[in-house]
C-alpha positions in Angstrom: -14.0 -16.8 3.9 -16.3 -18.9 1.7 -14.3 -19.3 -1.7 -17.6 -18.8 -3.6 -18.0 -15.5 -2.2 -14.6 -14.4 -2.7 -14.8 -15.8 -6.4 -18.0 -13.5 -6.9 -16.2 -10.5 -5.5 -13.2 -11.1 -7.7 -15.5 -11.4 -10.8 -17.1 -8.0 -9.7 -13.6 -6.5 -9.5 -12.8 -7.7 -12.8 -16.0 -6.3 -14.4 -15.3 -3.0 -12.7 -11.8 -2.9 -14.0 -13.0 -3.5 -17.7 -14.3 0.1 -17.5 -10.7 1.4 -17.0 -8.7 0.0 -19.8 -5.0 0.6 -20.6 -5.7 3.9 -22.4 -7.3 5.2 -19.2 -4.1 4.5 -17.1 -1.8 5.6 -20.1 -3.6 9.0 -20.0 -3.3 9.4 -16.3 0.4 8.5 -16.5 1.1 11.1 -19.1 -0.5 13.9 -17.3 0.4 12.6 -13.8 -3.2 12.7 -12.8 -4.9 10.9 -10.1 -7.2 8.2 -11.3 -10.4 9.8 -9.3 -12.8 8.0 -11.7 -11.3 4.5 -10.8 -11.3 5.4 -7.0 -14.8 6.6 -7.1 -16.0 3.4 -8.9 -14.3 1.3 -6.2 -15.8 3.4 -3.4 -19.3 3.2 -4.9 -19.0 -0.5 -5.3 -18.1 -0.6 -1.4 -14.8 -2.3 -2.0 -12.6 0.1 -0.2 -14.9 -0.4 2.8 -14.5 -4.1 2.8 -12.7 -4.3 6.2 -14.6 -1.6 8.2 -17.2 -3.5 10.4 -20.8 -3.5 9.3 -21.7 -1.5 12.5 -19.7 1.3 10.9 -21.1 1.0 7.5 -18.7 -1.4 5.8 -18.6 -4.8 4.7 -16.9 -6.4 7.7 -14.9 -8.7 5.6 -11.6 -10.5 6.6 -8.2 -9.5 5.2 -8.2 -12.4 2.7 -11.0 -10.9 0.7 -9.2 -7.4 0.7 -6.3 -9.3 -0.5 -8.3 -10.7 -3.3 -9.7 -7.4 -4.4 -6.2 -5.9 -4.7 -4.8 -8.9 -6.4 -7.6 -8.8 -8.9 -7.3 -5.1 -9.6 -3.6 -5.6 -10.5 -4.0 -8.9 -12.5 -6.4 -6.7 -14.7 -3.8 -4.0 -15.5 -5.1 -1.5 -13.2 -3.4 0.0 -10.0 -4.9 0.0 -6.4 -2.0 2.2 -5.1 -4.1 5.0 -5.6 -6.4 4.0 -2.9 -5.1 0.8 -1.1 -4.2 2.7 1.9 -7.7 3.4 2.7 -8.2 -0.3 3.4 -5.6 -0.5 6.0 -4.9 3.0 7.6 -8.6 2.9 8.8 -7.4 0.2 11.2 -5.5 2.6 13.4 -8.9 4.3 14.2 -10.8 1.0 14.5 -8.3 -0.9 16.8 -7.1 2.2 18.8 -9.5 5.1 18.5 -12.2 6.1 20.8 -15.8 5.0 20.1 -16.5 8.8 19.3 -13.8 8.8 16.8 -15.0 5.6 15.2 -18.6 6.7 15.1 -17.6 10.0 13.6 -15.2 8.9 10.8 -15.6 5.2 10.0 -19.2 5.6 8.4 -18.0 8.6 6.5 -14.8 6.6 5.0 -16.9 3.7 4.1 -19.3 5.8 2.1 -16.6 7.8 0.5 -17.7 11.0 2.0 -14.2 11.3 3.6 -10.9 9.8 2.3 -8.4 8.5 4.5 -5.3 8.0 2.2 -2.5 9.8 3.8 -0.2 8.0 6.1 2.5 10.4 7.3 5.3 8.3 9.1 8.7 8.5 7.1 10.8 11.7 7.3 13.9 12.7 5.3 16.6 12.1 8.0 15.0 9.1 9.4 13.8 6.9 6.6 12.9 3.7 7.8 14.3 4.2 11.2 10.9 5.3 12.5 11.8 5.8 16.1 14.3 8.6 15.0 11.5 10.9 13.6 11.9 14.4 14.9 8.4 15.9 13.8 6.9 17.0 17.2 3.5 17.4 18.7 3.4 19.9 21.7 0.3 19.9 24.0 -0.8 23.4 24.8 -4.0 23.4 26.6 -6.9 21.9 24.4 -4.7 21.7 21.3 -1.4 20.0 19.9 1.2 22.2 17.9 2.8 20.3 15.3 6.3 21.1 13.8 8.4 19.0 11.3 8.5 17.5 7.9 7.4 14.1 6.3 8.2 12.6 3.1 6.8 10.0 0.8 3.4 10.8 2.1 1.4 9.5 -1.0 -2.0 10.7 -1.8 -1.9 13.7 0.5 -3.4 15.9 -2.1 -6.4 13.6 -2.6 -7.0 12.9 1.1 -9.2 14.5 3.7 -7.8 12.9 6.7 -4.1 11.8 7.6 -2.7 9.4 10.2 0.2 11.4 11.5 3.0 9.9 13.9 4.8 12.6 15.7 7.2 12.7 18.8 5.2 13.9 22.1 8.3 13.5 24.5 11.8 14.1 23.2 14.2 11.0 22.8 16.6 12.3 25.7 13.6 11.9 28.0 12.4 8.2 27.2 14.1 4.9 28.1 13.4 3.5 24.7 13.4 5.3 21.2 10.1 3.6 20.5 8.5 5.4 23.5 7.3 8.9 23.5 5.8 8.7 19.9 2.1 9.4 19.3 -0.5 9.0 16.5 -3.1 11.7 15.5 -6.0 12.0 12.9 -5.5 15.3 11.1 -8.3 17.0 9.1 -6.3 18.2 6.2 -9.1 20.3 4.9 -8.6 22.6 8.0 -4.8 22.2 8.0 -3.7 23.0 4.5 -2.8 26.7 4.4 -3.0 27.0 8.1 0.4 25.5 9.1 0.4 22.4 6.7 2.0 22.6 3.2 2.0 19.9 0.6 4.7 19.7 -2.0 4.4 17.1 -4.7 7.5 15.0 -5.6 7.8 13.9 -9.3 8.7 10.3 -9.5 9.5 7.5 -11.9 5.8 6.2 -11.7 2.6 8.1 -11.2 2.2 7.6 -7.5 1.0 11.0 -6.1 3.5 11.2 -3.7 4.5 14.3 -1.8 6.4 16.1 1.1 4.4 17.6 3.9 5.7 20.4 6.1 4.2 21.3 9.6 4.8 24.8 10.7 2.9 25.5 14.2 -0.1 23.6 12.8 -2.7 23.6 15.7 -5.0 20.6 15.9 -7.6 19.8 18.6 -6.4 17.7 21.5 -9.0 15.1 20.7 -7.2 14.4 17.3 -5.0 12.0 19.3 -5.6 8.5 18.9 -5.4 6.2 21.8 -2.9 7.1 24.5 -0.1 9.5 24.2 3.3 8.0 23.9 2.0 4.6 22.6 2.0 5.6 18.9 4.8 3.3 17.8 2.8 0.3 18.8 -0.3 1.4 17.1 1.6 2.1 13.8 3.2 -1.4 13.8 -0.3 -3.2 14.2 -1.3 -1.9 10.8 1.8 -2.8 9.0 1.4 -6.4 8.8 -1.9 -5.8 7.0 -0.1 -3.3 4.6 2.5 -5.6 3.8 0.2 -8.6 3.0 -2.0 -6.3 0.8 0.9 -5.1 -1.1 2.2 -8.6 -1.7 -1.3 -9.4 -3.1 -0.9 -6.6 -5.4 2.5 -8.0 -6.5 0.8 -11.3 -7.1 -1.9 -9.6 -9.3 1.1 -7.9 -11.2 2.9 -11.1 -11.8 -0.4 -12.6 -13.1 -0.7 -9.7 -15.5 2.9 -10.1 -16.7 2.7 -13.8 -17.3 -0.5 -13.6 -19.1 0.5 -10.7 -21.1 3.9 -12.4 -22.0 2.3 -15.8 -22.9 -0.3 -14.1 -25.4 2.4 -12.1 -27.0 5.1 -14.8 -27.5 2.3 -17.2 -28.7 1.5 -14.9 -31.7 4.9 -13.2 -32.4 6.8 -14.8 -35.0 10.3 -14.4 -35.9 12.4 -16.7 -38.3 9.2 -18.2 -39.2 8.1 -19.8 -35.8 6.4 -18.3 -32.6 9.1 -17.0 -30.3 7.3 -18.7 -27.5 8.4 -22.0 -28.9 11.9 -21.0 -27.9 13.1 -22.2 -24.4 15.2 -19.1 -24.0 11.8 -17.3 -24.1 9.5 -19.5 -22.4 11.7 -20.6 -19.4 12.0 -17.1 -17.7 8.1 -16.8 -18.0 7.6 -20.1 -16.7 10.2 -19.5 -13.8 8.5 -16.3 -12.9 5.1 -18.1 -12.9 6.4 -20.8 -10.3 7.9 -17.9 -8.2 4.5 -16.2 -8.2 2.6 -19.5 -7.4 4.9 -20.1 -4.4 4.7 -16.6 -3.1 1.0 -16.6 -3.2 1.0 -19.5 -0.9 3.0 -17.5 1.5 0.4 -14.6 1.3 -2.2 -17.0 1.9 -0.5 -18.2 5.2 -0.1 -14.7 6.2 -3.6 -13.5 5.8 -5.1 -16.8 7.4 -2.9 -16.0 10.4 -4.0 -12.5 10.3 -7.6 -13.2 10.2 -7.1 -15.6 13.1 -5.8 -13.1 15.2 -2.4 -14.7 15.4 1.0 -13.3 15.2 2.0 -13.0 11.5 4.9 -10.7 11.4 7.3 -13.1 9.8 4.9 -14.3 7.3 3.9 -10.6 6.4 7.6 -9.7 5.9 8.4 -12.8 3.8 5.2 -12.7 1.5 5.9 -9.0 0.9 9.6 -9.8 -0.2 8.7 -13.0 -2.2 5.7 -11.6 -3.9 7.6 -8.3 -4.9 10.5 -10.4 -6.3 8.1 -12.7 -8.2 6.3 -9.7 -9.7 9.6 -8.2 -10.7 10.8 -11.3 -12.3 7.6 -11.5 -14.2 7.8 -8.1 -15.4 11.6 -8.6 -16.7 10.5 -11.7 -18.5 7.5 -9.9 -20.1 9.5 -6.7 -21.1 12.3 -8.9 -22.5 9.7 -11.2 -24.7 8.2 -7.9 -26.1 11.6 -6.7 -27.1 11.3 -3.1 -28.3 7.6 -3.2 -28.1 7.9 -3.4 -24.3 9.0 0.0 -24.2 6.1 1.4 -26.2 3.4 3.1 -24.1 0.4 1.5 -25.7 1.3 -2.1 -24.7 1.3 -1.2 -20.9 4.1 -3.1 -20.1 6.7 -0.4 -19.4 4.1 1.4 -17.2 3.3 -1.9 -15.0 7.1 -2.8 -15.1 7.9 0.7 -13.5 4.9 0.4 -11.0 5.9 -3.1 -9.8 9.6 -2.2 -9.2 8.4 0.2 -6.3 7.6 -2.9 -4.0 11.0 -4.0 -3.5 11.5 -0.7 -1.7 8.2 0.3 -0.2 6.5 0.0 2.2 9.6 -1.6 3.4 12.8 -2.5 1.8 13.8 -6.1 0.9 17.3 -5.5 2.9 15.2 -4.8 6.2 13.0 -7.8 5.6 16.1 -9.9 5.5 17.3 -8.2 8.6 14.2 -9.0 10.3 14.2 -12.6 9.4 17.7 -13.0 10.5 17.1 -11.6 13.9 13.7 -12.8 14.7 13.4 -16.0 12.9 17.2 -17.3 12.8 18.2 -15.9 16.1 21.1 -14.1 14.7 22.5 -10.7 16.1 20.7 -7.6 15.1 22.4 -6.0 12.2 21.2 -2.3 12.8 
C-alpha cells in the first residue's frame, strides 16, 4: 500500500480520536458503558469497512492499512476493542459465505446498518481447546437447533449479527476432533429472547464481554456459512488477521505509554532535577521503546505476508506475543515513572495499563503461542 495513503489515513484517524479525549473514556469506564459515539464516528468515516471489498461497499484496502488504523487509535489514547472485531469477523462471510450472504450482509456491515461484532467460539469447559466445544447445532428440516453456552463473547449486547461455531457432528462420530464443526451467521435481533440469552461479565476492564446461552434456538438452515463440518478451518483462516491487528493495537499502546512517560518525566522535578535525567527512570522507558520498535517490524512482516496471500501463521503468532509484551513493558515503565499519579484516573495511565494487559491472554495466550512456535517452527514434540 502506498505509504502516502497510509499516512493520510493515520492523520485522519488521529484527528477523529482528538474528539474523544481521556475524559470521554474515563466516563465510559466509570459507567461500564459502550463507546457508541466513538464506534459511530469510525463507522461514518468508513474506517471499519476498510477491509470489505469495494464491490460490497467497503474500501477494499489491505490488512496493512487496517493495522495502521488500529495502531493509531491506540496511540492516541483511545481503544479499538469496542469495534475491532468488525474488521476481521466479516472475513468469514467474505471468504467462505455464499454470494447471496455476501450481497445481503457485507454492504450493510460496511455502512453500519448492521454490526457484526460478536464472535462466539470459546466455551467455559473448553477454553482455547476449540475442538472440544460442546455447543451443538442439529439440522431439523429447514432449520438448525442450537443448544449450548459460550463465554467471553465480547460486544454481544452491541451487535446485530454473530459468527457462531458449533458442533454439527458429535466427536465420537468423527476421525479428528477438528471435524464436525460448522460456522453459522446468527441474526441476534431475532435470537435474543427466542432461545438466546446474554449475560454480561464484569471484568477488570470495560470490555463489554458476556456469556451467551442457547436453549433450543432455531435459526434458518441458510444461516450456515460454507459447508457443514468444515467450520474449524474457516475459523482458523480469520485468526491470523485477528492476531496481527491485535498486535497493531499493542504497538499503539506502547507508543502512547512511551510518549506519555517521556512527557511526564521531562517535567516532573524531584530533588531539584527532572526525574527523566535519572537512568533508573529513563532506562526502562528506553528499553520498552526498543521492544516496541522490534515488535513492529514483526507486525509488518506478518501483514506483508498476509496481504501477499502467503502463509503467516508463525509471524502472526510471534508478532502478537512480542507486541503484547512490549506494550506491557511500556505500560509498566509509564506507571512506575508516574508514581502515585499513575493510579489516578485523570492521567489515563491506569486505564490503558489495565487494557493492554489483556493481550497477553487474548485472543490467544502467550503460552499457547510458545507451544505453537516450539512445534511448528522448532520441530519439537507437541506439548498439548
